[in-house]
C-alpha positions in Angstrom: 0.0 0.0 0.0 1.5 3.3 -1.1 1.6 6.5 0.9 1.2 9.4 -1.4 1.2 13.1 -0.6 0.0 15.8 -3.0 1.2 19.3 -2.1 -0.3 22.4 -3.8 0.6 26.0 -2.9 -2.4 28.2 -2.3 -2.9 30.9 -5.0 0.9 30.6 -5.5 1.7 33.7 -7.7 -0.6 35.9 -5.7 0.7 34.5 -2.4 4.3 35.5 -3.4 3.1 39.0 -4.3 1.3 39.5 -1.0 4.3 38.1 0.9 6.6 40.6 -0.8 4.2 43.5 -0.5 2.1 43.2 2.7 0.0 46.2 1.6 -1.7 43.8 -1.0 -3.1 41.6 1.7 -6.8 41.7 2.4 -7.7 43.2 -0.9 -8.6 41.5 -4.2 -5.5 41.0 -6.4 -4.6 38.9 -9.4 -1.5 38.2 -11.3 -1.8 38.4 -15.1 -1.9 40.6 -18.2 -3.3 44.1 -18.4 -7.0 44.4 -18.9 -6.5 47.0 -21.7 -4.2 44.7 -23.7 -6.4 41.6 -23.8 -4.5 40.1 -20.9 -5.5 36.9 -19.0 -5.5 36.1 -15.3 -2.9 33.6 -14.2 -4.1 33.3 -10.6 -5.8 35.4 -8.0 -6.1 35.5 -4.2 -9.2 34.3 -2.4 -10.6 37.8 -1.9 -10.8 38.1 -5.7 -12.3 34.6 -6.0 -15.3 35.7 -3.9 -16.3 38.0 -6.8 -16.0 35.1 -9.3 -12.6 35.9 -10.6 -10.7 32.8 -11.8 -7.5 31.8 -13.5 -7.6 31.8 -17.4 -10.3 34.5 -17.3 -9.9 37.5 -19.5 -8.5 40.4 -17.4 -11.1 42.8 -18.7 -14.0 40.5 -17.7 -12.3 40.0 -14.3 -12.3 43.8 -13.8 -16.0 43.9 -14.6 -16.7 41.3 -11.9 -14.5 43.1 -9.4 -13.9 46.8 -10.2 -11.5 47.1 -7.3 -9.3 44.2 -8.6 -5.6 45.0 -8.7 -3.8 43.1 -11.5 -0.1 42.9 -11.0 2.4 41.7 -13.7 4.2 38.4 -13.4 7.6 38.1 -11.7 8.6 34.7 -12.9 12.1 34.8 -11.3 10.5 35.3 -7.8 8.1 32.4 -8.5 10.8 30.1 -9.7 13.0 30.8 -6.7 10.1 30.1 -4.3 9.3 26.9 -6.2 12.9 25.7 -5.9 12.8 26.4 -2.2 9.6 24.3 -1.8 11.2 21.4 -3.7 14.2 21.5 -1.4 11.8 21.0 1.5 10.1 18.1 -0.4 13.4 16.4 -1.1 14.3 16.5 2.6 11.4 14.1 3.3 11.5 11.9 0.2 13.7 11.1 -2.8 10.6 10.3 -4.8 9.2 13.7 -5.8 7.2 14.3 -9.0 6.8 18.1 -9.7 3.7 18.9 -11.7 4.2 22.6 -12.0 5.9 25.4 -10.1 3.4 25.1 -7.2 2.5 21.5 -6.9 4.1 18.0 -6.6 3.5 14.4 -5.6 5.6 12.8 -3.0 5.9 9.0 -2.4 6.7 8.6 1.3 5.9 4.9 1.5 9.4 4.1 2.7 10.2 7.3 4.4 11.6 7.1 7.9 10.7 10.6 8.9 8.0 11.2 11.5 8.0 7.4 12.4 6.8 6.7 8.9 3.5 8.6 9.3 2.5 10.2 6.0 0.0 12.5 7.8 2.8 13.8 10.2 5.1 14.2 7.2 2.5 16.3 5.4 2.1 18.4 8.5 5.8 18.9 8.8 6.2 19.9 5.2 3.4 22.4 5.4 5.0 23.9 8.5 8.5 24.0 6.9 7.2 25.7 3.7 5.3 28.3 5.8 8.4 29.1 7.9 10.8 29.1 5.0 8.7 30.9 2.4 6.0 32.7 4.3 3.2 31.1 2.2 0.7 28.3 2.8 0.3 25.0 1.0 -2.5 22.5 1.1 -1.9 18.8 1.2 -3.7 15.6 0.6 -2.6 12.2 1.9 -4.0 9.0 0.3 -3.0 5.5 -1.0 -2.7 6.7 -4.6 -2.1 9.9 -6.7 -5.7 10.4 -7.8 -7.1 10.4 -4.2 -4.2 12.5 -2.9 -4.8 15.2 -5.5 -8.5 15.3 -4.8 -7.8 15.4 -1.0 -5.4 18.4 -1.3 -8.2 20.5 -2.7 -10.7 19.3 -0.1 -9.8 21.9 2.6 -8.1 24.7 0.7 -6.7 27.1 1.5 -4.1 26.1 4.1 -5.7 22.7 4.7 -4.7 19.0 5.1 -7.0 16.1 4.3 -6.3 12.4 4.8 -8.0 9.5 3.0 -7.0 6.4 5.0 -7.0 3.1 3.1 -10.0 1.9 5.2 -12.1 4.9 4.1 -11.3 4.9 0.4 -14.6 3.2 -0.7 -16.7 5.5 1.4 -14.9 8.6 0.3 -15.0 7.7 -3.4 -18.7 6.8 -3.4 -19.7 10.3 -2.3 -17.2 12.1 -4.5 -18.8 14.3 -7.2 -17.8 13.3 -10.7 -16.7 16.9 -11.4 -13.8 16.3 -9.0 -12.4 13.5 -11.1 -9.4 14.6 -13.1 -10.2 14.7 -16.8 -14.0 15.3 -16.3 -14.6 18.7 -17.9 -17.8 20.6 -18.6 -18.7 18.4 -21.6 -18.0 15.1 -19.9 -19.8 16.2 -16.7 -22.9 17.2 -18.8 -22.9 13.8 -20.6 -22.6 12.0 -17.2 -25.5 14.1 -15.8 -27.6 13.0 -18.7 -26.9 9.4 -17.7 -28.1 10.2 -14.2 -24.6 10.3 -12.8 -23.7 12.8 -10.1 -21.2 10.9 -7.9 -18.6 8.2 -8.3 -21.0 6.0 -6.5 -23.5 6.5 -9.3 -20.8 5.8 -11.9 -20.0 2.5 -10.2 -23.3 1.1 -11.6 -21.8 1.1 -15.1 -19.3 -1.6 -16.1 -16.1 -0.9 -17.9 -17.6 -1.9 -21.3 -20.5 0.5 -21.1 -18.2 3.4 -20.2 -15.7 2.5 -23.0 -18.6 2.6 -25.5 -19.6 6.0 -24.3 -16.3 7.6 -23.6 -13.7 5.6 -25.5 -10.3 5.1 -23.8 -11.2 7.6 -21.1 -14.1 5.3 -20.1 -11.6 2.7 -18.9 -9.9 5.3 -16.7 -13.2 6.5 -15.4 -14.1 3.0 -14.4 -10.9 2.7 -12.4 -11.1 6.1 -10.8 -14.7 5.8 -9.7 -13.6 2.8 -7.7 -10.7 4.7 -6.2 -8.1 2.7 -8.2 -5.0 4.4 -9.6 -1.8 2.4 -10.1 0.3 5.2 -11.4 3.7 5.5 -9.7 5.2 8.8 -8.6 7.6 9.5 -11.5 10.9 11.0 -10.4 11.7 13.5 -13.2 15.0 14.6 -11.7 17.2 13.9 -8.7 17.9 16.3 -5.9 20.5 19.0 -6.3 21.0 20.0 -2.7 20.3 19.0 0.9 19.7 21.4 3.7 18.6 21.8 7.4 17.1 25.0 8.6 15.3 26.3 11.7 13.0 29.2 12.3 13.5 30.4 15.9 10.6 31.4 18.2 12.7 34.4 19.3 15.2 36.0 16.9 18.9 35.3 17.4 20.2 38.8 18.5 23.7 38.6 17.2 26.4 36.7 15.4 27.6 34.7 18.5 24.1 33.3 19.0 24.0 32.3 15.4 27.3 30.5 15.7 26.1 28.8 18.8 23.3 27.2 16.8 25.6 25.8 14.0 26.8 22.6 15.8 23.2 21.2 16.2 22.2 22.1 12.6 25.4 20.6 11.2 24.9 17.4 13.2 21.4 17.1 11.7 22.8 17.7 8.2 25.5 15.0 8.7 22.8 12.5 9.7 20.7 13.2 6.6 23.8 13.0 4.4 24.4 9.4 5.6 21.1 8.4 4.0 22.0 9.9 0.6 23.2 7.3 -1.9 26.7 7.1 -3.3 25.8 8.5 -6.7 25.8 12.0 -5.3 29.0 14.1 -4.8 29.0 17.1 -2.5 30.6 20.1 -4.3 29.5 23.1 -2.3 28.6 24.2 1.2 26.1 27.0 1.9 24.6 29.0 4.8 21.2 30.7 4.7 20.1 33.5 7.0 16.7 35.2 7.2 16.8 38.4 9.2 14.1 40.0 11.4 12.8 42.1 8.5 12.3 38.9 6.4 15.2 39.7 4.0 17.4 36.7 3.4 20.8 35.9 2.1 22.5 32.7 1.1 26.3 32.4 0.9 28.1 29.3 -0.6 31.6 28.1 -1.3 33.2 25.1 -2.9 33.7 22.2 -0.5 33.2 18.5 -0.2 32.3 17.8 3.4 30.5 19.2 6.5 33.3 21.1 8.0 32.4 23.2 11.1 35.1 25.8 10.6 34.1 26.4 7.0 30.4 26.9 8.0 31.4 29.3 10.8 33.3 31.4 8.2 30.3 31.3 5.9 27.9 32.3 8.7 30.2 35.2 9.8 30.4 36.6 6.2 26.6 36.1 5.6 25.7 37.8 8.9 27.5 41.0 7.9 25.2 41.4 4.9 22.3 42.1 7.2 23.8 42.8 10.6 20.5 42.5 12.4 18.7 39.8 14.5 18.2 36.5 12.6 14.8 34.6 12.6 15.9 31.6 10.4 19.3 29.9 10.1 20.0 27.1 7.6 23.0 25.0 6.5 23.3 22.8 3.4 25.3 21.3 0.6 25.0 21.3 -3.2 25.4 18.0 -5.1 26.3 16.8 -8.6 24.6 13.6 -9.6 27.3 11.1 -10.9 24.6 9.2 -12.8 24.2 12.2 -15.1 26.3 12.3 -18.2 27.5 15.9 -17.6 28.4 15.6 -14.0 31.5 17.7 -14.1 32.6 19.3 -10.9 35.6 21.2 -9.4 38.1 19.1 -7.4 39.6 20.4 -4.2 43.2 21.4 -4.8 44.6 20.1 -1.5 42.3 17.2 -0.8 
């Protein structure tokens, strides 16, 4: 029985904009093209959604629905950076990560040793880590397969967690509206409605041959999904590029000495995690990350092949000078090259 988590950031682009400009909070905003240039909405916050604004909607129409809507242009570099930070968190809990887009991914945590192997607790830890590190919320679904995990992640949005235990799959699926099934769009939903089908329980009354006649190849998939069956594995599209350990402190660290005092514990945790990394990875860089009291952050890295406490102290000292103010988050990590990749070139240490 697999343990699958689907993580999905809440109104991702808009969340990054509100994080970076707090004055945008509590007002309807969207990220997209200009309304006077036939622009389209990419995403919007939940205040805007109350007016009926949705992604892929024409910006001009969105402004008619919500005259006070503020449409801000895309900042893809900021979104990509936040997406990469999220994936670093995911990889700290599982090697089996399948990114679907900048803001969502599947994780297979079946064999994970984190949180005593509890997928629910892993999902809770991931949501907390992402919130602390990025200042945004994600919703998560936990289930025995990808289909149910994705449905579950949308069940309690925003900032929600929903779990479908194996013992409750049949009950959950029977009550599931067919519109929630991936691939069931407006036309398919209308056709199902004409058949008297509103829920997956209704759909279970039709055998695979009937559904194939009505919906072709998709009918076979519909038959599987309406019974809660999905055998797709989490597909690992790429291997990890880094490993890090970080901590957000309940009270800011007031000065450099307090930061240096936290390094040994963080480095010990990093070393323990590195022991679980397979031999196809080669450490090529060390890095330190600091987030200051004003939420500005800095990351400093240097070439290196091991977890050397003196080297990390030097990195921390240099990084602290960049902000020279109390620190709310401190992190340490390493960068890898994957020796299984054809182009895994890296710089050797001169004196090693």
